[in-house]
N, C-alpha and C positions, 0 to 999 in steps of 0.2 A: 017833516025831513028837510035836511039841507042839501042842496044839490052838491054834487062832488065837484071839487075845483081841481082841474088838471095840474095847475102850478102848484097847488098844495102838496098833491101826491107826488109830483116830480121832485119837489124839495124834500120831501119825506125819503124817497128812495135814495136821492143823492145823499142826504144827511146819513142814512143807514150804511151806504156804501163807505162813506168817509170814516164812519164810527168803526166799522168793521175793519177796514184798510188799518187804521191807527192802532186797533187792537192787535191785529197781527204782527205790526211792525214792533209793538212793545214787547210781545210774547217772544218774537225772534231775537230782540236785543237782549231780553232777560236770559235768554238761553246762552247767548254768547258770554254774558256776564257770568252766569254759573260755569260754564266751561273755563273762562279765564280764572275764575276764583279756584276751580279744580286743579288746573295747572299751577297756580301759585301755591296752594296747600301741598300739592304733590312735590314741588321744588322744596319747600321747608321740610317735609318729611324726608325726602331723599337725603337731605343734608343732615338732618336730626339723627336719623338711625344710621348713618354712616356709609349709605350705598356709594357715595361719591368716592370714598377711599380707595375702591377697586374699580368702579366703573367711570370715574371721572366726573367732574362737576357738572357737565352737559350730558352725561350718560353716553358719552363718545367712545367709551372703551379706553383701556390702558393695558399695560402688560399683566396687570392682575385679574381683569375682568373684561368681558367682551361688550361691545357696543350694544345698547339696549334699544335705541331709537333710531330713526323716527318711526319705523314699522315693527312695533313690539309683537310678541305673542298675544293672542286673544286672551282676556281676562281669566278664564279658568285655567288656562296653561300657564299663564304668567304667575298666578296665585300657587298653583302647584310647584312651579319651579322656585319660588320665593319660600314656601312654607316645607317644602322637602327637596332641597337642592341636591344636586349631585357634585361630586369633586370637592373643592375647597370652600365654597361659599356656606357661612353659616346659616341655618335655619331661622327664619323669622316667624315665630309663633304668634298667635292672636294676642297674647299678653304685650308683645313687643310692638306689633303693627296690626291695627285692625283691618277688617275687610274694607271699610270706608277709606282709611289711610291708604291701603294697598291700590285701591281704585284710583286715588288721587295720584299717586305715584306713576300709575300707568298713564293716567292722562298727560302728566308732566313729560314722561319718556316719549309718548306718541306725538307731542308737540315740538320735539326736538327738530331742528332743520336737517336736510339732507347733508351729507358731507360735501365739502367742495371738491369738484372734479377739475384737474388740470387740463387745460386744453391739448388736443392730441396734434 
């Protein structure tokens, strides 16, 4: 049997720590990429299905539709409002807007910046 070399053991522990750290960083950055992609797809869908016509290009609201972001409804309530709206908004069925597209639109709406406040 070979005697244990403490330098080798330390190097192995350091190497394992480094590999784990790099792995965590890569997972975190891929999550941000996924989220950014969701927002980009959401923006495209928001424009494609015509949400911008009433809610503005940045979901900021207009005279025909309310502001939607940056703190939108939770997904179930958002989906209900889009699928079976009240007032003048047309309904968006699954044929027009899939659940995945709807989630992307919500990601886009949630990523909108807060409105600018004038100094008091």
